N, C-alpha and C positions, 0 to 999 in steps of 0.2 A: 473549573470547567473543563480543562485538559484541551483544550484543541487551539493551542496558537505551535507554529513552528517556524524556528527560530533558526536563520543560518546566517551563519558570521562570517564572511565573506571579502567584505571590501577593503579592511584596512585592520592593522595590529591590533589584538585586544587583550584586555585581561578580564579575565571572568571570577567572581568568587560571591561569596552568599552574604547577606547581612539581610538580617530581620525579614528570614524565610523570602525573600527575594532573590533569584540570579540578577548579580548588576554587571551590566558590561561596560567595560572602564573603553570607552573609546574616544576621540577628540569630534567637538569640543566639549560635549557635556556625556558621562555615565547614562547609560540605559538602563531601565530596571523594569523587570519581568516579577511578579508572583511566581513563583512556584507552584501554585496548585492549579494555575493555568496553560501549564506546558505539557506541550505531547511528546514533541520530539525537538532535542538542539542538534543542528548539522554546524560542525566544525569547518569550514571549506577554505579559509584564511592559513597559510604556513606558520606565520608569527601569533597563536593565538598560544595565552597562557593560562592553564588554572589550575585551582588546587585540587586534594582528594575530596574535600566538602565538597565541592559542584559534583561532583560526581554520583559521591553517597545520599547527600540532600536531593537530588534528581531520581533517583533510583528508588529512593525513601517514598518521594513524591508519586511516582510511578511513572517518570518520566522515562524517553529513550533517548539516549546521546548516540551522535555517531559522527566519524570522523571522516576525512578524505586523505585522498593522495595529493600529487603534484597534480593533475588536471583535473583537481576538482572534483571527481566522480567521489562516492562514498566507499568506501572498502571495509571500517569497522563499525561494528552495532555494538552497545552496553543496554542491558534490558535490566528491571528488575528479577531479583530473583525470587521474591516472594511476591505472589501476585494475586493469591486470594485464600484468605482464612482455610478452605478445604482442599488446599492445592494438592498435599501427598496423597489424598484418598482418591481427586479427578485424576491423577498422574497414572497411579495403577488401572482406574476402569480405562482410563484410553488407552495403555498398552492391552488392554483384553479387550480392548472392540472386535470385534468380529473380520475375518476379511470380506465377506459378503455383504456387510454392512458400508464397511470402508467402500468399495465397490456402490453401492448404492448412493453413500453418500458425491462420490465423485462424481457419481453421475448426473447429483443436481449440481455441482460445482459447471460442471461443462454447459449442461444448458441455460444455468444463467450468465457464464460469460457470453456465449453464442447472442442470448437474447439481448444482451448489454450492448454486445458489437453491433447488432441489427439496429437499437437504438442510435448510438454513434452516429452510423452509417445514413441512418436514416435524417437525422438534426444537419448532417456534415455535406452529406450529395445527393439528397432528395431519394434515395432509394437503398434499399436494405440486401440487395445482390440474392437476394432467396433467402439469406442464413435462416429466415424462422420455417421454412421446411427442411431444415435437418435437425431442427428439434426433435422430433419426433425418432429421428434413426439412432440420437444417443444412447444406446444401450445400459444396462447397469455395468461399470467399470470402463465403458468407454473402449471396447474389444476393435472395434471398426474403426477408432481414432478420426472418429466424427471432428473433436476441436481441431485437428491439423486441416482437413476439407474444410473448416467454416474460416481456418487464418489463412487460408490462400485465396479463397474471395475475399475477405474481409480486407486484407492489405493491400491488394488490386484495386478495387474498391476506393478506398481511401486515400495511395500515393501513388497510383498508376503502376503499370505493367513490370517499371523496373525495378521497383522496389524489393526487398529482402529484409527479413529480419533478422538481422545479422550483429550480432553485439560490440564486434568489433569495428565496424564500418564508421565511416566521419559524416555521416550525414543525417538522416532523421533520428535514427538510431540512437544519437550521441545523447541525444532530446530527450528521448524515453527512458534510455538507460538511468539516468539521472531519476527523473520521474517516478519509474518501477522502483529503484532505490530506497530511495523517502517513504513510497507507499510501501514498502515491504516493512518498513523499519514499522509504520505505522499500525500493519497489520499483526505484528509480531507483537506489540504493545497490548493491542488488544487481547492477544492470544493470553497472554501472563496474566492482563487480569482479570480473565475468563478461568483459570487456575491450571490453564491446560500447560502442556509443554511444548516449544515450537519445532523440536525436531522432529516429534511423534509424527508422520504426515498421514494421511491418506491415499494418495500417489503417489506422490515426490518420498523416494526410499532410499537414498542414495546417502551410502554411511557417511561422506566426507560434506555431507550440508547440513548443518546447524539448524536451519530453518525450513524442514521439509513442511510441515505442516503451513507456516505465514504463507510460502509458496504452494501451495494449493487453495489456503482462502482470499489469496489477492486476486485470483484471476478473475471474477467477474468484477473487479474491481479498475481491472488496468485498464478498460475503457476511457474512465474517466483522464487519465494520461496520455489516450493516445486523442480524444478532442481537445485537450490544452494544445496537443502536439499542433494540431491543423490550424487551430486559431492562431498561432503563433504566426504559422507560414504563412497565410493570407494576405495579400499583395506582395509575400516575396517570391523573389527567384532563387536565391542562397537561403541554405538554414546557416541562421543564427550563432553567432559564437555562446559559449556557455557561459555568460558571464555574470552581472548579477542580477541586472533587469531580466534574460531570458529565466535566467534561476526562480527568482522571484515567481514571472507568470507561469512557468511547474508549480511550483508551489502551490501559489492562487487554484489552481487545479483540484489542491486536494482541501479548498474552503466549500467547495461544491457542498450542494443539496444532493440525496440521491433520495428515489423512492422506494421505500420499501418496508412491507408490511400494510402498504397503503396509505400510505404518509411520507412525509415529507421531513427529513434528517439531514442533518451536516454528516459529513463522512464520518467523524471519529466516531459519531453516535451509532452510525451505521455499521461501524466495524464492528463497535463492542455489542451490538444486537447479533450480528453474523456468528462472534463468537461463543456468544451468550448460548446461542440455539445450538451450536453444536456440544457445548457442555452439557447441556440438557440431552441428549441426543446421547451422548456416552453413559450420562447416570440413567438413562433411560426413562425419562419423562415426557419425549417426545419423539420423534420419528424423521421430522425433517429439519432441515435448516433455512434460517430467514435468510435471504439473498434481495442484493438490488435490481430492483427491474426499470427503472427510469432516471435519468439525473436532470438537475434542474439548476439554476445557478443563485447563489447563496442569498441572493437580493429579491429572488424573485417570490 
């Protein structure tokens, strides 16, 4: 299934592999997770040890390993090196993708992001801040930066006029940062599994960013994390600490189901469809991306 996220954060642990399972040696008794079920392993506790076999077997099964700093924010990401049987050919076609086509794909991504922001706003606040009206204004490559115009409306409506998206701020941003980091890892995993390279972006092209394509394709999925933060803040005046319970709720957002291609699918399946659709565009088999259009709880 490969749809489980394991966050090892609450106590010291030793990780090892036994009979194609990840064994987490903790008190009072070890936990075991089949490798084939693991999508992402996040190590947050500073006293966790693991063997080379853990990293190599997890990668061989298509899983992602994320390591965190002292503040328990993700700082490192290890991805499978070989994600698809025709990976080399797809890398070549990906590098040859024309700039006009890259711009048209970015147009689709921005429209998808704004549409999902409107969905989350409608659910959370009862209004959509007129975001749908901006969709038709997003042109190829988004030269007018409609994405930023939508963001200003979105964040004000979601968290109030005083909120600013600031990665260094110790407010809602701290929760958003954590959720986005795990989501980014899941997106990178889907990209590799589709035989694409996560550093070759459509819009993001920073030479110091190894995850440009991940940062492109993650955009329409970010509102899932925003939605989780809104739910965390319900009934609270202060932003909660990024403790185990809070991280668990944020990771729980990544078990939500989204609507994509007219069907409800769990997030990992949806990310796989988005990445596979991009691979099909790269190889000339289709012109459009499959992107999420709505969100529902996994239990619905």
